[in-house]
Legacy VTK file of the C-alpha trace (Angstrom):
# vtk DataFile Version 3.0
C-alpha trace
ASCII
DATASET POLYDATA
POINTS 324 float
-72.408 -82.650 67.814
-72.630 -80.571 70.459
-74.765 -77.561 69.144
-77.648 -77.528 67.141
-76.490 -76.320 63.783
-78.526 -73.405 61.760
-78.956 -74.834 57.854
-78.189 -72.188 55.179
-79.492 -72.954 52.090
-76.611 -71.735 49.302
-77.223 -68.508 47.939
-78.288 -68.437 44.154
-76.255 -65.229 43.453
-72.309 -65.199 44.868
-70.423 -62.427 45.938
-67.177 -62.266 43.405
-63.975 -61.242 44.346
-64.128 -57.727 42.207
-67.649 -56.843 43.796
-68.321 -53.515 45.483
-70.231 -54.138 48.751
-71.217 -51.337 51.304
-71.807 -52.979 54.980
-74.119 -50.765 57.018
-75.973 -50.717 60.218
-75.191 -51.954 63.539
-71.533 -52.234 65.464
-71.779 -56.252 63.886
-71.917 -54.405 60.136
-68.372 -53.203 61.135
-67.406 -56.929 61.820
-68.462 -58.548 58.383
-67.249 -55.389 56.906
-63.643 -55.666 58.101
-63.433 -59.397 57.454
-64.224 -58.545 53.727
-62.043 -55.428 54.095
-59.018 -57.932 55.416
-59.699 -60.178 52.300
-59.192 -57.753 49.708
-63.058 -56.721 48.718
-63.848 -53.322 48.040
-65.915 -52.665 50.866
-67.135 -49.216 52.394
-68.108 -49.783 56.188
-70.786 -47.575 58.120
-70.219 -44.342 56.557
-72.467 -42.190 58.882
-71.036 -43.966 62.059
-72.877 -46.631 64.012
-77.239 -47.118 62.746
-78.884 -49.226 64.971
-82.836 -49.078 64.232
-83.920 -49.695 60.647
-85.782 -46.676 60.011
-82.903 -44.172 60.680
-80.709 -46.684 58.541
-83.037 -46.432 55.458
-83.746 -43.011 55.864
-79.676 -42.103 55.511
-79.509 -44.455 52.231
-82.269 -42.688 50.742
-80.831 -39.279 51.472
-77.322 -40.304 50.176
-79.337 -41.519 46.683
-80.588 -38.045 46.573
-77.629 -36.341 47.941
-79.668 -34.638 50.688
-78.264 -32.382 53.639
-79.295 -32.587 56.904
-82.058 -29.828 57.671
-81.184 -27.310 60.403
-83.169 -28.721 63.300
-81.032 -32.065 63.068
-78.188 -30.032 64.693
-76.984 -29.669 68.021
-74.401 -28.086 70.557
-73.628 -29.973 73.446
-70.528 -29.442 75.847
-69.167 -26.921 73.009
-68.908 -29.389 70.588
-71.609 -29.662 67.293
-73.498 -33.007 66.729
-76.391 -33.898 64.211
-79.174 -35.937 65.492
-79.026 -38.155 61.993
-75.155 -39.316 62.694
-73.466 -40.866 65.314
-71.189 -39.411 67.663
-68.144 -39.982 65.581
-69.397 -36.945 63.695
-68.521 -34.191 65.743
-66.464 -30.897 65.480
-65.804 -27.785 67.989
-67.139 -25.678 64.858
-70.555 -26.138 62.699
-68.723 -25.411 59.521
-66.637 -28.330 60.249
-69.327 -30.733 61.184
-71.071 -30.066 57.924
-67.851 -30.786 55.993
-67.698 -33.991 57.432
-71.277 -35.078 56.987
-71.193 -33.645 53.233
-68.219 -35.769 52.308
-70.125 -38.667 53.824
-73.140 -38.344 51.935
-71.019 -37.714 48.664
-68.948 -40.443 49.306
-72.080 -43.005 49.990
-73.645 -41.553 46.981
-70.637 -42.477 45.094
-69.970 -45.976 46.276
-73.510 -47.048 45.877
-73.952 -45.837 42.293
-71.337 -48.542 41.528
-72.302 -51.032 44.237
-73.059 -54.965 43.654
-74.268 -55.683 47.098
-75.744 -53.711 50.317
-75.147 -55.820 53.405
-77.243 -54.662 56.149
-77.358 -55.033 59.972
-80.175 -54.388 62.170
-79.452 -53.890 65.722
-83.013 -52.994 67.388
-86.409 -51.930 66.863
-86.644 -49.302 69.074
-86.451 -45.953 67.761
-86.330 -42.209 69.540
-88.165 -39.355 68.331
-87.299 -35.633 69.352
-90.594 -34.515 71.581
-90.642 -30.897 70.410
-90.346 -31.955 66.517
-91.056 -35.269 66.432
-87.548 -35.921 64.373
-86.715 -39.608 64.095
-82.773 -39.479 65.741
-79.832 -42.313 64.516
-78.293 -41.000 68.105
-79.310 -39.197 71.240
-76.054 -37.746 71.707
-76.414 -37.984 75.667
-79.164 -35.322 75.835
-81.752 -35.924 78.702
-84.158 -38.642 77.996
-87.012 -36.112 78.318
-86.240 -34.686 75.138
-87.204 -37.683 73.173
-90.255 -40.397 72.708
-89.228 -44.154 72.763
-91.124 -46.426 70.705
-90.611 -49.842 69.204
-91.347 -49.632 65.188
-93.966 -51.433 63.706
-93.285 -54.762 61.570
-95.209 -53.448 58.691
-93.653 -50.039 58.925
-89.997 -51.369 58.768
-91.604 -53.039 55.635
-92.820 -49.915 53.728
-90.007 -47.980 54.833
-87.872 -50.621 52.722
-90.120 -50.872 50.028
-89.698 -46.925 49.614
-86.024 -47.377 49.594
-85.789 -50.110 47.373
-87.915 -48.053 44.696
-85.238 -45.266 44.673
-82.708 -47.726 44.728
-84.026 -49.680 41.769
-84.194 -46.311 39.959
-80.601 -45.264 40.797
-78.787 -48.946 41.052
-80.889 -51.490 39.268
-78.133 -54.160 39.884
-77.936 -53.631 43.675
-78.560 -56.865 45.926
-79.486 -56.640 49.639
-78.564 -59.208 52.532
-79.901 -58.512 55.458
-78.944 -59.684 58.770
-80.289 -59.199 62.655
-76.974 -58.309 65.099
-76.311 -61.229 67.502
-75.482 -58.480 70.034
-77.786 -57.843 72.610
-79.158 -54.476 73.867
-79.523 -55.080 77.539
-79.934 -50.945 78.216
-83.760 -52.090 77.114
-83.650 -55.092 79.300
-83.227 -58.699 77.949
-87.023 -59.265 77.843
-87.691 -56.070 75.660
-84.425 -56.912 73.904
-86.119 -60.432 72.724
-89.231 -58.638 71.456
-87.236 -56.014 69.510
-85.169 -58.879 67.860
-88.187 -60.638 67.331
-89.921 -57.313 65.439
-86.702 -57.205 63.235
-86.456 -60.889 62.417
-90.175 -60.730 61.231
-89.875 -57.736 59.506
-87.032 -58.914 57.386
-89.014 -62.262 56.536
-91.577 -59.949 55.085
-89.497 -57.872 53.204
-87.786 -61.450 51.535
-90.992 -62.409 50.651
-92.034 -59.501 48.668
-88.423 -59.189 47.067
-87.339 -62.674 46.931
-85.279 -61.793 43.739
-83.244 -59.109 45.287
-83.406 -59.773 49.080
-81.488 -62.506 50.982
-80.852 -62.940 54.849
-78.064 -64.207 56.929
-78.917 -65.878 60.413
-75.904 -64.327 62.270
-78.587 -64.110 64.958
-79.442 -67.741 64.973
-75.833 -68.777 64.783
-74.976 -67.126 67.887
-78.128 -67.807 69.461
-78.312 -71.753 68.439
-75.214 -72.992 67.533
-72.824 -70.775 69.947
-75.174 -70.600 73.113
-72.178 -70.704 75.296
-70.888 -67.739 77.199
-67.266 -68.560 76.193
-68.261 -67.297 72.652
-68.350 -63.574 74.210
-66.440 -61.252 75.207
-65.817 -59.820 78.562
-68.989 -58.070 78.832
-71.197 -61.201 78.031
-73.015 -59.217 75.350
-70.973 -58.868 72.321
-69.759 -62.265 70.515
-66.027 -63.086 71.031
-63.315 -62.738 68.090
-63.900 -66.861 67.770
-67.559 -66.311 67.377
-67.057 -63.631 64.882
-64.499 -65.632 62.909
-66.784 -68.452 62.844
-70.134 -66.683 61.590
-67.566 -64.913 58.754
-66.816 -68.425 57.882
-70.582 -69.220 57.545
-71.480 -65.771 55.506
-68.030 -66.652 53.087
-69.435 -70.256 52.241
-72.807 -69.164 51.628
-72.410 -66.266 49.955
-69.150 -66.410 48.300
-68.145 -67.447 45.045
-65.419 -70.271 44.302
-62.848 -67.859 42.861
-63.214 -65.637 46.091
-63.139 -68.670 48.343
-60.118 -69.771 47.009
-58.677 -66.406 46.474
-59.090 -66.271 50.712
-57.348 -69.549 51.344
-54.046 -68.228 49.111
-54.124 -64.807 50.859
-54.314 -66.179 54.332
-51.090 -67.575 53.543
-49.646 -64.011 52.241
-50.396 -62.239 55.087
-48.811 -64.677 57.408
-45.513 -64.204 55.242
-46.113 -60.336 54.992
-46.686 -60.457 58.576
-43.681 -62.831 59.289
-40.862 -61.228 61.885
-37.582 -62.471 60.827
-34.573 -62.915 63.617
-32.055 -61.910 60.560
-33.555 -59.693 58.343
-30.535 -58.775 56.541
-29.647 -62.350 55.717
-30.053 -63.776 52.353
-32.564 -66.597 53.502
-35.002 -63.599 54.603
-34.120 -61.449 51.805
-34.671 -64.351 49.253
-37.950 -64.875 51.055
-39.308 -60.867 50.585
-38.465 -61.164 46.933
-40.371 -64.859 46.485
-43.370 -62.865 48.557
-43.484 -59.760 46.371
-43.267 -62.014 43.518
-46.414 -63.697 44.518
-48.241 -60.313 45.385
-47.453 -58.856 42.036
-48.923 -61.958 40.617
-52.214 -60.926 42.774
-51.923 -57.606 41.516
-54.140 -57.692 37.875
-57.271 -59.387 40.837
-56.880 -57.071 43.747
-55.052 -53.691 45.022
-51.744 -54.799 46.911
-49.784 -51.936 46.610
-49.499 -51.100 50.319
-48.128 -54.726 50.824
-45.682 -54.513 48.131
-44.246 -51.489 49.251
-44.130 -52.660 52.751
-41.888 -55.555 51.724
-40.122 -53.680 49.259
-38.748 -51.191 52.228
-37.314 -54.138 53.719
-34.914 -55.197 50.883
-31.354 -54.583 51.426
LINES 1 325
324 0 1 2 3 4 5 6 7 8 9 10 11 12 13 14 15 16 17 18 19 20 21 22 23 24 25 26 27 28 29 30 31 32 33 34 35 36 37 38 39 40 41 42 43 44 45 46 47 48 49 50 51 52 53 54 55 56 57 58 59 60 61 62 63 64 65 66 67 68 69 70 71 72 73 74 75 76 77 78 79 80 81 82 83 84 85 86 87 88 89 90 91 92 93 94 95 96 97 98 99 100 101 102 103 104 105 106 107 108 109 110 111 112 113 114 115 116 117 118 119 120 121 122 123 124 125 126 127 128 129 130 131 132 133 134 135 136 137 138 139 140 141 142 143 144 145 146 147 148 149 150 151 152 153 154 155 156 157 158 159 160 161 162 163 164 165 166 167 168 169 170 171 172 173 174 175 176 177 178 179 180 181 182 183 184 185 186 187 188 189 190 191 192 193 194 195 196 197 198 199 200 201 202 203 204 205 206 207 208 209 210 211 212 213 214 215 216 217 218 219 220 221 222 223 224 225 226 227 228 229 230 231 232 233 234 235 236 237 238 239 240 241 242 243 244 245 246 247 248 249 250 251 252 253 254 255 256 257 258 259 260 261 262 263 264 265 266 267 268 269 270 271 272 273 274 275 276 277 278 279 280 281 282 283 284 285 286 287 288 289 290 291 292 293 294 295 296 297 298 299 300 301 302 303 304 305 306 307 308 309 310 311 312 313 314 315 316 317 318 319 320 321 322 323
């Protein structure tokens, strides 16, 4: 054995193949969300763009439940583009009305998805928050405005827990069947220095543990941070920036997640789907040959047999266009 394995107890509640899943938070929320999407789970990923701190994240979920649009003070203009302090810079437009339309669409879509969702995956990136000095507005993104415009502080553990309690009360009234999986992002925030990054990650981990103890029937923790720090503690598992996990590390963490939370049917589907994906991606030397045409027809038939479980219409259409 060449690493210290992180023991993960099997989840008492499993994610089934037709589950609706919202993955939200730091950039690592995108990693798990995309793996779920690629394996045909109905997954909605970071509808507000990347959100790093729990206060901003919980607030946006709360506003989505109530379909609350941002107030006037949250909008800004920088270099001729309009932004909003509650949203990632992916939300920007040369005209304010276009940005407002983007934001309204995101909130409406999230509201509708959350109403029917089964699982909420929350990836926390940092305990540091930024507040506007003049208005005390807690921002999700500073949008490259001068540092003097903001007050930086670390969220208290108890504050994070209480903010989630408030969200959970609202969410229970809105969608009582929703369950939650928290994880702490394994991506280091070196802008805060490695020392402060450690304090930040520790604060998040303690906060989630407190939340989990209070809501053990609904809230679960997946140790992606611990897997990266202990099982994969070697720089060969990082990208060239030595901060983000490599594709190998991401896939390893995904496999741990899948074996912990997915039910038997979902795991079996993924195994079968992996073979079909390779068939779909196959590039023949002679696409018009009878051998390849029969291969296409066989693959289409296999996809059609899955159509009552997942949406494979795009894949079928892609292959049908290659038939002669």
